[in-house]
C-alpha positions in Angstrom: -6.6 -85.0 -63.2 -3.1 -86.7 -61.8 -3.4 -85.6 -58.0 0.1 -85.8 -58.0 0.8 -83.1 -61.2 2.1 -80.1 -60.6 1.4 -76.9 -62.7 4.0 -74.9 -64.4 4.1 -71.2 -63.6 4.8 -69.0 -66.2 4.2 -65.3 -66.4 1.5 -64.6 -69.3 2.0 -61.0 -71.1 -1.4 -59.9 -72.2 -1.0 -56.3 -73.4 -3.2 -56.0 -76.2 -4.4 -59.6 -76.4 -7.5 -60.7 -76.7 -9.1 -62.5 -73.3 -12.4 -64.1 -72.6 -14.4 -64.0 -69.5 -17.4 -66.1 -69.1 -19.7 -65.2 -66.7 -20.7 -61.8 -64.8 -20.2 -62.6 -60.8 -18.4 -62.1 -58.4 -15.4 -64.3 -59.2 -15.3 -62.4 -62.8 -15.7 -59.2 -60.9 -12.6 -60.0 -59.1 -10.3 -61.0 -61.7 -11.0 -58.3 -64.6 -9.6 -55.5 -62.8 -6.1 -57.6 -63.1 -6.5 -58.5 -66.9 -7.3 -54.6 -67.2 -4.1 -53.7 -65.2 -2.4 -56.1 -67.3 -3.6 -54.4 -70.3 -5.7 -57.2 -72.1 -8.7 -56.7 -74.3 -11.1 -58.2 -72.3 -14.3 -59.6 -73.8 -17.0 -60.7 -71.0 -20.0 -62.6 -72.0 -22.8 -63.1 -69.5 -26.4 -62.4 -69.8 -26.0 -60.5 -66.4 -23.2 -58.8 -64.8 -22.8 -57.2 -61.5 -23.0 -53.5 -61.1 -19.2 -53.1 -60.7 -18.2 -54.8 -63.8 -21.4 -53.1 -65.7 -19.4 -49.8 -64.5 -16.2 -51.0 -66.3 -18.0 -50.3 -69.3 -15.4 -48.2 -70.8 -12.5 -50.7 -70.4 -14.1 -53.8 -71.4 -16.5 -55.0 -74.1 -19.6 -56.9 -72.6 -21.5 -59.2 -74.7 -25.1 -59.4 -72.8 -25.8 -63.1 -74.0 -25.0 -66.9 -73.4 -21.3 -68.1 -74.5 -20.8 -69.4 -77.8 -17.8 -71.2 -78.8 -16.7 -68.8 -81.3 -16.2 -66.2 -78.7 -13.2 -67.8 -78.0 -11.7 -67.2 -81.8 -8.5 -65.3 -81.5 -8.4 -65.1 -77.9 -5.3 -65.9 -75.8 -6.5 -66.9 -72.5 -9.9 -67.9 -71.2 -11.7 -67.8 -67.8 -14.9 -69.9 -67.4 -16.6 -68.3 -63.9 -20.3 -69.0 -64.6 -22.3 -70.9 -61.6 -23.3 -73.3 -64.0 -20.8 -76.1 -64.6 -22.7 -77.0 -67.8 -21.4 -73.8 -69.3 -18.2 -73.6 -67.8 -17.4 -77.0 -69.2 -18.6 -75.7 -72.5 -16.0 -73.3 -72.2 -13.3 -75.4 -71.1 -13.6 -77.9 -74.0 -13.7 -74.5 -76.8 -10.4 -73.4 -75.4 -9.2 -76.6 -75.3 -10.3 -77.0 -79.3 -8.3 -73.9 -79.8 -5.4 -74.5 -77.8 -6.2 -71.8 -75.5 -5.6 -72.0 -72.2 -8.2 -71.9 -70.1 -9.2 -71.0 -65.9 -12.4 -72.6 -64.7 -13.6 -71.2 -61.3 -16.0 -73.7 -60.1 -13.5 -77.1 -60.7 -9.9 -76.8 -61.6 -9.3 -80.3 -61.8 -10.8 -79.6 -65.3 -9.0 -76.5 -66.2 -6.0 -76.1 -68.5 -4.6 -73.3 -66.1 -5.0 -72.1 -62.4 -5.3 -68.6 -61.0 -2.4 -68.0 -58.8 -2.9 -65.7 -55.6 -0.8 -62.8 -56.7 0.8 -59.6 -55.0 2.6 -57.1 -56.1 5.5 -54.6 -55.0 8.3 -52.2 -55.7 8.3 -53.7 -59.5 7.7 -57.5 -58.1 5.1 -60.1 -58.7 4.6 -62.8 -56.3 2.3 -65.5 -57.7 1.5 -68.6 -55.2 0.0 -72.1 -56.1 -0.5 -74.4 -53.6 -2.5 -77.3 -55.3 -5.9 -75.9 -55.3 -5.7 -74.5 -51.6 -6.7 -70.9 -52.1 -6.8 -70.1 -48.6 -3.4 -71.2 -48.3 -2.0 -69.5 -51.3 -3.5 -66.5 -50.5 -1.9 -66.4 -46.9 1.5 -67.2 -48.4 1.2 -64.4 -50.6 0.1 -62.2 -47.9 3.2 -63.2 -45.7 5.9 -62.6 -48.4 4.3 -59.5 -49.8 4.4 -57.8 -46.1 7.8 -58.9 -45.6 8.8 -57.0 -48.9 6.7 -54.4 -47.6 8.2 -53.8 -44.1 11.6 -54.8 -45.8 12.2 -58.1 -43.7 12.6 -59.9 -46.9 14.9 -58.1 -49.5 17.9 -58.6 -51.6 20.3 -56.4 -49.6 23.5 -57.6 -51.4 22.3 -56.6 -54.4 20.8 -53.2 -53.0 21.5 -50.2 -55.4 23.2 -47.6 -53.4 20.8 -44.5 -52.8 22.2 -41.8 -50.8 20.1 -39.2 -48.4 17.9 -39.0 -45.8 14.3 -40.3 -44.8 12.3 -38.7 -42.3 10.5 -41.4 -41.0 7.6 -40.7 -38.5 7.2 -43.9 -35.9 3.7 -43.2 -34.6 3.1 -43.1 -30.8 5.2 -45.9 -29.6 4.0 -49.3 -30.2 5.7 -50.7 -33.2 2.4 -52.2 -34.6 1.6 -48.4 -35.5 4.5 -48.0 -37.5 3.6 -47.5 -41.3 4.3 -50.0 -43.7 6.5 -47.6 -45.6 8.3 -46.2 -42.6 9.4 -50.0 -41.2 10.8 -50.5 -44.8 12.8 -47.4 -44.8 14.2 -48.1 -41.6 15.1 -52.0 -43.0 16.7 -50.4 -46.1 18.8 -48.1 -44.2 22.6 -48.3 -43.6 22.4 -45.5 -40.7 19.3 -45.1 -38.4 19.3 -41.9 -36.4 16.5 -42.6 -33.6 14.7 -40.5 -30.9 13.6 -41.8 -27.6 10.0 -41.9 -28.6 10.5 -44.0 -31.6 9.5 -47.4 -31.6 12.3 -48.8 -30.2 11.7 -52.7 -30.5 11.9 -51.8 -34.1 16.0 -51.2 -33.6 15.9 -54.8 -32.5 15.2 -55.8 -35.8 17.3 -53.8 -38.1 20.5 -56.1 -39.9 23.5 -56.5 -38.0 25.5 -53.6 -40.2 23.3 -51.0 -39.6 24.8 -48.2 -37.5 22.2 -46.9 -35.0 22.8 -43.4 -33.6 20.9 -42.4 -30.0 20.0 -38.6 -30.2 17.7 -39.1 -27.2 16.3 -35.7 -25.5 15.4 -36.5 -22.0 12.7 -34.5 -20.1 14.9 -32.1 -17.8 17.7 -34.2 -18.8 20.3 -35.1 -21.2 19.3 -33.9 -24.7 21.2 -34.3 -28.1 20.8 -30.8 -29.8 18.8 -30.4 -32.8 22.1 -28.6 -34.5 24.0 -32.0 -33.4 21.2 -33.8 -35.3 21.1 -32.0 -38.3 25.0 -32.1 -38.7 24.8 -36.2 -37.8 22.2 -36.8 -40.9 23.9 -34.4 -43.2 27.3 -36.1 -42.7 26.3 -39.2 -42.9 24.2 -39.1 -46.3 27.5 -37.2 -47.7 29.5 -40.0 -46.9 26.9 -41.7 -49.8 24.6 -43.6 -47.3 21.2 -44.3 -46.8 20.3 -42.5 -43.3 16.9 -43.2 -41.8 15.6 -40.4 -39.3 13.6 -42.1 -37.0 10.9 -40.1 -34.8 8.0 -40.4 -32.6 4.8 -39.6 -34.1 5.1 -37.5 -37.2 7.8 -35.7 -38.6 5.9 -32.1 -38.3 3.6 -32.1 -35.7 6.1 -30.4 -33.1 8.9 -33.1 -34.1 11.2 -30.4 -35.8 11.4 -32.3 -38.8 10.9 -29.6 -41.2 14.3 -27.8 -39.4 15.8 -31.4 -40.7 14.7 -30.8 -44.2 15.9 -27.3 -44.4 19.4 -28.4 -43.2 19.5 -31.4 -45.7 18.7 -29.0 -48.7 20.9 -26.5 -47.8 23.6 -29.3 -48.1 22.7 -30.4 -51.1 21.4 -33.9 -49.6 18.4 -35.6 -51.5 15.4 -36.1 -48.1 12.1 -37.7 -48.4 9.3 -37.7 -45.8 7.3 -40.5 -44.5 4.3 -39.2 -42.2 3.9 -41.3 -38.9 0.6 -41.3 -36.9 0.4 -38.7 -34.8 -0.1 -39.0 -31.1 -2.9 -36.0 -30.6 -5.3 -38.4 -32.6 -4.1 -41.8 -32.4 -3.5 -41.7 -28.7 -6.8 -40.6 -27.7 -8.5 -43.0 -30.3 -6.7 -45.7 -29.1 -8.0 -44.8 -25.4 -11.5 -44.6 -26.7 -11.9 -40.8 -26.5 -12.7 -39.2 -30.1 -11.3 -35.8 -30.7 -14.5 -34.9 -32.3 -17.9 -35.9 -32.4 -21.0 -35.1 -34.3 -23.2 -32.5 -32.5 -20.5 -32.1 -30.0 -17.4 -30.3 -31.3 -17.1 -28.9 -34.6 -13.1 -28.4 -33.8 -9.9 -29.8 -32.3 -6.8 -27.7 -31.8 -3.1 -29.1 -30.7 -1.2 -27.3 -29.0 2.1 -27.8 -27.8 2.1 -27.3 -23.6 5.9 -27.1 -23.5 5.8 -23.5 -22.4 3.4 -22.5 -19.6 1.1 -19.4 -20.3 2.6 -15.8 -19.7 6.3 -17.2 -20.8 7.8 -14.5 -23.1 8.2 -17.1 -25.6 5.1 -18.4 -25.8 3.4 -18.7 -29.6 -0.2 -19.5 -28.2 -3.2 -17.2 -27.3 -4.9 -19.2 -24.4 -7.7 -16.6 -24.2 -8.6 -17.5 -27.4 -8.3 -21.1 -26.9 -10.4 -20.4 -24.1 -13.2 -19.3 -26.1 -13.0 -22.0 -28.4 -16.1 -24.4 -28.0 -14.0 -27.6 -29.2 -11.7 -30.2 -28.4 -8.1 -29.0 -26.8 -5.4 -31.6 -27.1 -1.9 -30.7 -25.4 1.1 -32.4 -25.9 4.4 -32.1 -23.6 2.1 -30.2 -21.2 2.1 -32.7 -17.7 4.6 -30.0 -16.1 2.7 -26.7 -17.1 -1.0 -28.7 -16.9 -1.7 -26.5 -14.0 -0.7 -23.2 -15.5 -2.6 -24.1 -18.8 -5.8 -25.3 -16.6 -5.8 -21.9 -14.9 -5.4 -19.7 -17.9 -8.1 -21.6 -19.4 -10.5 -21.4 -16.2 -9.5 -17.4 -16.5 -10.4 -17.1 -20.1 -13.8 -18.5 -19.7 -13.8 -22.3 -19.7 -16.1 -24.0 -16.8 -14.4 -25.4 -14.3 -16.6 -28.8 -14.8 -14.9 -29.4 -18.3 -13.7 -32.9 -18.6 -10.4 -33.8 -18.8 -8.6 -37.1 -19.7 -5.0 -37.4 -19.4 -3.6 -40.5 -21.6 -0.1 -41.7 -20.2 1.9 -44.0 -22.3 -0.5 -44.2 -25.1 -0.5 -47.4 -27.1 2.1 -48.8 -24.7 1.4 -51.7 -22.8 1.6 -49.2 -19.8 -1.0 -47.2 -21.2 -3.5 -46.2 -18.7 -6.2 -42.8 -18.6 -6.7 -40.4 -15.9 -9.9 -38.5 -15.6 -10.2 -35.1 -14.4 -11.9 -31.9 -14.9 -10.4 -28.5 -15.5 -10.9 -27.4 -12.0 -9.3 -30.6 -10.7 -6.8 -31.5 -12.8 -3.7 -30.0 -11.0 -4.8 -32.0 -8.0 -5.1 -35.5 -9.8 -1.9 -35.4 -11.8 -0.1 -34.9 -8.6 -2.3 -37.7 -6.8 -1.8 -39.9 -9.8 1.6 -39.3 -9.9 1.5 -38.7 -13.9 4.7 -38.4 -15.9 5.6 -37.2 -19.2 4.7 -38.8 -22.0 1.3 -37.9 -21.6 -1.4 -36.3 -23.9 -3.8 -34.1 -22.6 -7.4 -34.3 -23.9 -9.7 -31.1 -22.9 -13.6 -31.0 -23.7 -16.8 -32.8 -24.1 -15.6 -35.4 -26.0 -14.0 -36.8 -23.2 -17.7 -36.7 -21.4 -19.0 -38.8 -24.7 -16.2 -41.5 -24.0 -17.0 -41.6 -20.3 -20.4 -40.7 -19.6 -20.5 -42.4 -16.3 -17.7 -40.1 -15.0 -19.0 -36.9 -15.9 
């Protein structure tokens, strides 16, 4: 084959059409599911196949024998995917005689068709051919599909208007930890209503015409009321705009997300939810602390510590929490940690119970402060711990730090 010749790209509509795959190894195993997804009637010809191909028995026809040229009669497309060059050559020759395009897995220069690196997203198929460089093709495909999923590659000028509100959970803070769906929703929004703890670096990636509304809640400082936030997202959506309500963590884990759902529904505004990685699980995990561990704990409990024990508005039964043997994970509890520790000790927890305080979880300034339930109050003061921080109480901290406890 002339090295300067380039393939002619085309999309084959194989639904209901016969496709023959000769070979039953790893290459065939990768290709057959995509043929099934395209609706092809797949015939596999091979003396042996992998267990995965055999498991597709209800969706393909498997002829357990060697290849015969007549197998290609009536086929629209063929794949030569055996580990024998002679057999693959025989398939190519038989396909050529019948004017059937054929892919050859071991030597593309002797095939009449090449298989591109294929990716799909949102109704778009991306196929990349790079002159028989499969790794390069796959890398380019992945880059394009990732850009589409994250919204970095998008035809914004031809975007169909889709007014409404999307609640986007941004994860614990590191912009790399937002979900693919969350990043895409941000990039498609016309208005972004952002919390202080949402990954702020992502705001710099927004298109220039996106309106960003700051609704930060500062501890013991300036704070946008929830009523104001509800009003803003509803009003912007009723103007016919696509609104992303961008929050840290997850929308429904002490995030007041459902209050925003209710406000949208009452106003007749379409609303969807994209969950985020929640900090009481991800932050300890990033710090190397499991919230559960086999043989150590059978439960973990997430508690908001924004109100101290004994507060008239508190809904937490701290005595019951003290009696539990599993892991306690406290959010928004730095200020009230001494009072919470005292309540847990009074309820029966041992003073030697390990405690880890993970500050600025997932961020460059992340640090872990270790203490016990009996010393946590003094350690927090000595280490000048400030929010945001996740406090983990229980034996899982000992599992993660056996040298300290």
